[in-house]
C-alpha positions in Angstrom: -14.4 -17.6 28.2 -12.9 -14.2 28.0 -14.7 -10.9 27.2 -13.8 -7.2 27.1 -17.5 -6.5 27.9 -18.6 -7.0 31.5 -21.8 -7.3 33.6 -23.7 -4.1 34.1 -23.4 -3.9 37.9 -19.5 -4.3 37.8 -18.8 -0.6 37.7 -20.7 0.5 40.8 -19.3 -2.5 42.7 -15.7 -1.5 41.9 -16.4 2.1 42.7 -17.8 1.2 46.1 -15.5 -1.7 47.0 -12.0 -0.7 45.7 -10.4 2.3 47.5 -7.9 2.9 44.7 -10.7 3.5 42.2 -11.1 7.2 41.4 -13.9 6.8 38.9 -15.6 4.2 36.8 -17.7 4.5 33.7 -19.9 2.0 31.8 -20.4 2.2 28.1 -23.1 0.3 26.3 -22.9 0.4 22.5 -26.4 0.7 21.1 -27.8 1.0 17.6 -31.3 2.4 18.1 -33.6 4.1 15.7 -33.3 7.9 16.0 -36.2 10.0 14.7 -36.2 13.8 13.9 -39.3 15.1 12.3 -40.2 12.5 9.6 -36.6 11.1 9.2 -35.5 7.9 11.0 -31.9 6.5 11.1 -30.0 3.9 13.0 -27.1 5.5 14.8 -24.2 4.4 16.9 -25.2 5.6 20.4 -23.1 5.2 23.5 -25.1 4.9 26.8 -22.6 6.1 29.4 -22.4 7.0 33.1 -22.2 10.7 34.0 -18.5 10.2 34.8 -17.7 9.6 31.1 -16.0 13.0 30.6 -13.9 12.6 33.7 -12.3 9.6 32.1 -12.2 10.7 28.5 -11.2 14.2 27.3 -13.2 14.5 24.1 -13.2 18.1 22.9 -16.4 20.1 23.1 -17.6 22.4 20.3 -20.6 23.6 22.3 -21.5 22.9 25.9 -19.3 21.5 28.6 -18.8 18.2 30.6 -20.7 19.5 33.6 -24.0 20.0 31.8 -23.5 17.4 29.0 -25.2 14.5 30.8 -26.8 16.3 33.6 -30.3 15.0 32.9 -31.5 11.5 32.0 -33.0 13.0 28.8 -29.8 14.8 27.7 -28.1 13.8 24.5 -24.6 14.7 23.2 -23.9 14.7 19.5 -20.8 14.8 17.4 -20.3 17.6 14.9 -21.2 15.2 12.1 -24.5 14.2 13.7 -25.4 17.8 14.4 -24.9 18.7 10.8 -26.8 15.6 9.6 -29.9 16.3 11.6 -30.0 20.1 12.0 -27.8 21.4 9.1 -26.6 24.9 9.9 -29.1 25.4 12.7 -28.0 25.4 16.3 -28.4 21.9 17.7 -28.5 22.9 21.4 -32.1 22.6 22.7 -33.3 20.5 19.7 -35.2 17.3 20.4 -34.5 13.8 19.1 -36.6 10.6 19.6 -34.8 7.4 20.3 -36.3 3.9 20.3 -34.9 2.2 23.5 -36.4 -1.2 23.9 -40.1 -0.9 23.8 -40.1 2.7 24.7 -39.7 5.8 22.6 -37.8 8.4 24.6 -37.5 12.1 23.8 -34.0 13.6 24.3 -32.8 17.2 24.2 -29.4 18.1 22.8 -27.2 19.5 25.6 -23.8 19.5 24.0 -22.0 19.0 20.7 -18.5 17.4 20.5 -15.9 17.9 17.9 -15.7 14.9 15.6 -13.9 12.0 17.3 -10.2 11.4 16.5 -9.8 8.6 14.0 -7.4 6.8 16.3 -9.9 6.8 19.2 -10.8 3.3 20.6 -14.1 4.7 21.9 -16.4 5.2 19.0 -19.9 6.7 19.0 -22.1 9.3 17.2 -24.3 10.2 20.1 -24.2 9.8 23.9 -27.1 9.3 26.3 -27.0 8.8 30.2 -26.8 5.3 31.6 -30.0 6.0 33.5 -31.9 4.9 30.3 -30.7 1.3 30.9 -34.1 0.7 32.6 -35.7 0.8 29.2 -33.3 -1.8 27.7 -32.1 -4.2 30.5 -34.1 -6.1 33.1 -33.6 -5.3 36.8 -31.7 -8.5 37.3 -29.3 -7.7 34.5 -28.7 -4.3 36.0 -28.1 -5.5 39.5 -27.1 -9.1 39.9 -26.7 -11.0 36.5 -23.0 -11.7 36.7 -23.0 -14.0 33.7 -24.7 -11.5 31.5 -21.9 -9.4 29.8 -23.1 -6.5 27.8 -21.3 -3.3 28.6 -17.7 -2.0 28.7 -16.5 -1.0 32.2 -13.7 1.6 32.4 -11.8 2.3 35.6 -9.7 5.3 36.4 -7.2 4.5 39.2 -5.8 7.0 41.7 -2.2 8.1 41.1 0.2 5.6 42.5 -2.2 2.7 42.6 -0.7 -0.7 42.1 -2.6 -2.6 39.4 -1.6 -6.0 40.8 -2.9 -5.2 44.2 -6.1 -3.8 42.7 -6.7 -7.0 40.8 -6.3 -9.0 44.0 -8.9 -6.7 45.7 -11.3 -7.1 42.8 -11.1 -10.9 43.2 -11.9 -10.6 46.9 -14.9 -8.3 46.2 -16.3 -10.4 43.4 -15.9 -13.9 44.8 -18.9 -13.6 47.3 -21.1 -12.1 44.6 -20.6 -14.9 42.2 -20.2 -17.8 44.7 -23.6 -19.2 43.8 -22.7 -20.0 40.2 -18.9 -20.1 40.2 -16.1 -21.7 42.2 -13.3 -19.5 43.5 -10.9 -18.8 40.6 -13.4 -19.5 37.9 -14.8 -16.0 37.6 -12.0 -13.5 37.3 -12.2 -9.8 36.6 -8.8 -8.2 35.8 -7.8 -4.7 34.7 -6.6 -4.3 31.1 -4.6 -1.2 30.2 -6.5 0.8 27.6 -3.3 1.4 25.5 -2.8 -2.3 25.3 -6.3 -3.0 24.1 -6.2 -2.4 20.4 -3.1 -4.5 19.7 -4.0 -7.3 22.0 -5.4 -9.9 19.6 -6.0 -12.4 22.4 -8.9 -10.3 23.6 -12.3 -10.6 22.0 -13.2 -7.5 20.0 -16.7 -6.7 21.4 -15.9 -3.1 22.3 -13.2 -2.3 19.7 -11.8 -4.0 16.6 -8.5 -5.4 17.6 -5.4 -5.5 15.4 -2.7 -8.2 15.5 0.6 -6.3 15.9 2.3 -8.9 13.7 0.4 -7.4 10.7 1.8 -4.0 11.5 5.3 -5.5 11.6 4.7 -7.3 8.3 3.6 -4.0 6.7 6.5 -2.1 8.2 8.9 -4.8 6.8 7.4 -4.6 3.4 7.7 -0.8 3.4 11.3 -1.0 4.6 12.2 -3.4 1.8 10.6 -1.2 -0.8 12.4 1.8 0.6 15.7 -0.2 0.7 15.3 -1.2 -3.0 14.5 2.4 -3.9 17.6 3.7 -2.0 19.8 1.0 -3.7 18.4 2.0 -7.1 19.3 5.7 -6.4 22.8 4.9 -5.2 23.4 2.6 -8.2 22.1 5.1 -10.7 24.2 7.9 -9.1 27.3 5.8 -9.3 26.5 4.8 -12.9 26.2 8.5 -13.7 29.5 9.3 -12.1 31.4 9.1 -15.4 29.1 11.6 -17.0 29.3 14.0 -14.1 33.0 13.7 -13.7 33.7 16.6 -16.0 31.3 18.8 -13.9 33.2 17.8 -10.8 36.6 18.5 -12.4 35.5 22.0 -13.6 34.0 22.9 -10.3 37.2 21.9 -8.5 39.3 23.9 -10.9 37.1 26.9 -10.2 37.8 26.6 -6.5 35.1 24.3 -5.2 36.4 22.1 -2.3 35.3 18.6 -1.4 32.9 19.7 1.3 31.0 22.0 -1.1 30.6 19.1 -3.6 29.4 16.7 -0.8 26.8 19.3 0.2 25.7 19.6 -3.4 25.2 15.9 -3.9 23.5 15.6 -0.6 21.3 18.5 -1.4 20.3 16.7 -4.6 19.5 13.6 -2.6 17.4 15.6 -0.1 15.4 17.3 -2.9 14.7 14.0 -4.6 13.7 12.4 -1.3 11.5 15.3 -0.5 9.8 15.1 -3.9 9.3 11.4 -3.4 7.8 12.0 0.1 5.3 14.5 -1.2 4.3 12.3 -4.1 4.0 9.3 -1.8 1.8 11.2 0.7 -0.4 12.5 -2.0 -0.9 9.0 -3.4 -1.5 7.6 0.1 -4.2 10.2 0.7 -5.8 9.6 -2.7 -5.9 5.8 -2.5 -6.6 5.5 1.3 -10.3 5.3 1.0 -10.4 2.9 -1.9 -7.8 0.7 -0.2 -9.8 0.6 3.0 -13.0 -0.4 1.1 -11.1 -3.1 -0.7 -9.2 -4.5 2.3 -12.0 -4.0 4.9 -9.7 -1.9 7.1 -9.7 1.5 8.7 -6.2 2.8 8.0 -5.7 6.5 8.0 -2.9 9.1 8.0 -2.8 11.3 11.1 -1.0 14.5 10.3 -0.1 15.3 13.9 3.2 16.4 15.4 4.6 12.9 15.7 3.8 12.0 12.1 5.4 15.2 10.8 8.5 14.6 12.9 8.7 11.0 11.8 8.5 12.0 8.1 11.2 14.6 8.6 13.5 12.1 10.3 12.9 9.4 7.6 13.5 12.1 4.9 16.9 12.9 6.5 17.8 9.3 7.0 17.0 8.4 3.4 18.8 11.4 2.0 21.9 10.5 4.1 21.9 6.8 3.2 21.1 7.3 -0.5 23.5 10.3 -0.9 26.5 9.6 1.2 28.3 7.1 -1.0 27.8 9.0 -4.3 28.8 12.2 -2.6 32.0 10.8 -1.2 33.0 9.0 -4.4 32.3 11.8 -6.9 33.7 14.6 -4.7 37.0 12.6 -4.5 37.7 12.8 -8.3 41.0 14.5 -9.1 40.4 17.4 -11.5 43.6 16.8 -13.5 42.7 13.2 -14.3 39.1 14.1 -15.1 40.0 16.9 -17.5 42.6 14.7 -19.2 40.0 12.0 -19.6 42.1 9.5 -17.5 39.4 8.9 -14.8 39.4 5.3 -13.6 37.2 4.9 -10.6 36.1 1.4 -11.3 38.5 -0.1 -8.8 36.9 2.0 -6.1 33.2 1.5 -6.9 33.1 -1.9 -8.6 32.9 -4.0 -5.5 30.5 -1.7 -3.7 28.2 -1.5 -6.8 28.1 -5.2 -7.1 27.3 -5.5 -3.4 24.4 -3.1 -3.9 23.1 -5.1 -6.8 23.2 -8.3 -4.8 21.5 -6.7 -1.9 18.8 -5.4 -4.2 18.2 -8.8 -5.7 18.0 -10.3 -2.2 15.4 -7.8 -1.1 13.5 -8.3 -4.4 13.5 -12.1 -3.9 12.2 -11.6 -0.4 9.4 -9.4 -1.8 8.5 -12.0 -4.5 8.4 -14.8 -2.0 6.2 -12.7 0.3 3.9 -11.9 -2.7 3.5 -15.7 -3.4 2.8 -16.3 0.3 0.1 -13.6 0.4 -1.4 -15.0 -2.8 -1.6 -18.5 -1.3 -3.2 -17.0 1.8 -5.8 -15.2 -0.3 -6.5 -18.3 -2.3 -6.9 -20.3 0.9 -9.4 -17.7 2.3 -11.4 -17.8 -1.0 -11.4 -21.5 -1.3 -11.7 -22.6 2.4 -14.8 -24.5 3.1 -16.4 -22.7 6.1 -19.0 -25.4 6.6 -21.9 -23.3 5.4 -23.2 -21.7 2.2 -22.0 -18.1 1.8 -22.6 -17.4 -1.9 -25.8 -15.6 -3.0 -26.7 -14.9 0.7 -27.8 -11.4 1.7 -28.0 -10.4 5.4 -30.6 -7.8 6.3 -30.3 -6.5 9.9 -33.5 -5.1 11.6 -31.6 -3.0 14.2 -34.6 -3.4 16.5 -35.1 -5.0 19.9 -35.4 -8.8 19.7 -39.2 -8.9 20.0 -39.9 -6.1 17.5 -37.0 -7.2 15.3 -38.4 -10.7 15.0 -41.9 -9.4 14.1 -40.5 -7.2 11.4 -38.3 -10.0 10.1 -41.3 -12.3 9.8 -43.3 -9.7 7.9 -40.3 -9.3 5.6 -40.1 -13.0 5.1 -43.8 -13.1 4.0 -43.0 -10.5 1.4 -39.9 -12.5 0.2 -42.0 -15.6 -0.2 -43.9 -14.0 -3.1 -40.7 -13.4 -5.0 -39.8 -16.4 -7.3 -36.1 -15.4 -7.3 -35.8 -16.0 -3.5 -35.0 -19.7 -2.8 -35.2 -19.5 0.9 -35.1 -17.1 3.9 -34.5 -17.5 7.6 -34.4 -15.4 10.8 -31.6 -15.7 13.4 -30.4 -13.6 16.4 -26.9 -13.5 15.0 -25.6 -13.9 11.5 -22.4 -15.5 10.2 -21.1 -11.9 9.6 -21.3 -11.0 13.3 -17.9 -10.6 15.1 -19.0 -13.3 17.6 -22.1 -14.9 19.0 -23.0 -14.4 22.6 -20.9 -16.3 25.2 -22.4 -18.1 28.2 -20.7 -20.0 30.9 -21.6 -22.0 34.0 -20.4 -24.7 36.4 -21.8 -28.2 35.7 -22.7 -30.9 38.2 -19.1 -32.1 38.3 -18.0 -28.5 39.3 -16.3 -28.1 35.9 -16.6 -24.7 34.2 -18.1 -24.8 30.8 -18.6 -22.1 28.2 -20.2 -21.9 24.8 -21.4 -19.5 22.2 -25.0 -19.6 21.0 -27.4 -18.4 18.4 -31.2 -18.4 18.3 -32.5 -19.6 14.9 -35.7 -20.7 13.3 -36.4 -24.1 11.6 -35.3 -22.8 8.1 -31.8 -21.7 9.2 -30.0 -24.9 8.7 -31.2 -25.6 5.1 -30.9 -22.0 4.1 -27.3 -21.8 5.3 -26.4 -25.3 4.0 -25.6 -26.7 7.5 -25.5 -30.5 7.9 -27.1 -32.5 10.7 -24.9 -35.5 11.4 -26.9 -37.0 14.3 -30.5 -36.6 15.4 -32.6 -34.1 13.6 -33.0 -30.4 13.0 -35.8 -28.2 14.4 -39.3 -28.9 12.9 -41.7 -26.1 12.0 -44.7 -25.6 14.3 -43.5 -28.3 16.8 -43.9 -26.9 20.3 -41.8 -29.8 21.7 -38.7 -28.3 20.0 -39.0 -25.0 21.8 -36.9 -26.3 24.7 -34.5 -28.3 22.5 -31.0 -27.3 21.2 -28.7 -28.2 18.4 -25.0 -28.6 19.2 -21.9 -28.9 17.0 -19.4 -31.7 16.9 -16.9 -29.7 18.8 -19.2 -29.4 21.9 -19.9 -33.1 21.8 -16.2 -33.9 21.7 -15.4 -31.5 24.6 -18.2 -32.9 26.8 -17.2 -36.4 26.0 -20.7 -37.5 25.0 -20.8 -40.9 23.2 -24.6 -40.5 22.5 -25.4 -36.8 22.5 -29.1 -37.1 21.5 -31.3 -36.6 24.5 -28.5 -35.2 26.7 -29.2 -32.1 28.7 -26.9 -29.2 29.3 -26.0 -29.5 33.0 -26.2 -26.5 35.3 -29.0 -24.0 35.0 -29.5 -24.5 31.2 -32.0 -27.3 31.0 -32.2 -27.8 27.3 -32.3 -31.2 25.6 -30.0 -32.0 22.7 -32.1 -32.6 19.6 -29.3 -33.0 17.0 -25.7 -32.5 16.2 -24.6 -30.2 13.4 -21.3 -30.7 11.5 -18.7 -28.2 12.6 -18.6 -24.9 10.8 -16.7 -21.6 11.2 -18.8 -18.9 12.8 -15.8 -16.9 13.9 -12.4 -16.0 12.5 -10.4 -18.8 11.1 -7.9 -18.0 13.9 -10.4 -19.2 16.4 -10.9 -22.8 17.3 -14.4 -24.1 16.5 
């Protein structure tokens, strides 16, 4: 299996064993309860190494990178978080209490960052030092659990370092450490350029929501076609108005205007219209950006930086040139004598071109219509696709607590729900169907074959509550201690392992769990992912 998250000890190992490494930084994305006075919220907290600000140049509003994470009880806030908790008061020196595992830890605000750029891959509301990992992860997880992937590891290479050579050295460093559980070549750690991360849809999205670049190309194509249709409309209408503007051209030429002046005039009109359209388009994009994101479940935004301004200016010039060049040349070429005598006959010059424009417009429109039907079919497929579980009338309530405390809170909540006659059923699980992905585990079996799977911890009510079907064996039974060491597998795992009779089989390797039943395949990830 592949992950963009890594084992906790990887960063220090790379720092110590790879000479080309200038700095490493681990980032654990947490969602702990943060308490200030009598108010408690769950926040996006990044637990990072002290080298964080040597790798990432986030801008400080107050404080500096030297003192930001100097103490294990230091905490760094963004501007938005500082306003949320302290209003107009100075945040520096104020205390916040965070629930980390079973411990409640008091932190002191050391620095405030300016709000993160919207395009940043690294997202957080607060930062705390990685020294606090002792409150969350076991000693084994922090030092030697190479199958436990839970943090992002970022590496800054020295100038001139060869990435291929570094990858080879990483393999030589890692092989002895994982030799107990993995054969050579089964456990690979490779560097992935950060600027290739977001658009690499082949990578799991544990640290950042990826984006398939083909969707960007599709949107760009749609935008280009709409723009092309608009330009063709403008040119067609301009040519259509040529007869009505012919008298104006004739009079201006009689009064001394030359062809270059007329071309500049018509191009100027095209520039003004294109500029007005650009302003209106940007205003509409800003107004409808938030509603569109909420409807589409996306995080699109308009970054008014230097590149965007330059791009808009170049597009404006290109559109004005393309849309204005032909009308300008045609109308500026009218002969004033013929115009004033009413003998203008430009049809032979513009007829063919105008027909070509109309045909091109129809072609672009047909492509757009076909695309609309295709998108409609895709949406209908998504809405009607049987995912293998019940998704209607289901509400997910996260606890945002450590597993032990979260389970206790969930059980108390279930007891309250049981008294409500409108609640048909309730269940508790480690992951929900709405999670980006369940946890991955991998191991080498007795035949030295590498196996991987994703798992979820559930209670006995999960299958009936979610409408999952058991096709072989049975489901978990309530209050049956014998089931505590049993597992349910799906049909895909049975097929991959080649089990003819899966009931009673044990997962080989270090996972000694007995198969109790087989569940009919269902989609717990994106439809792009194979079950």
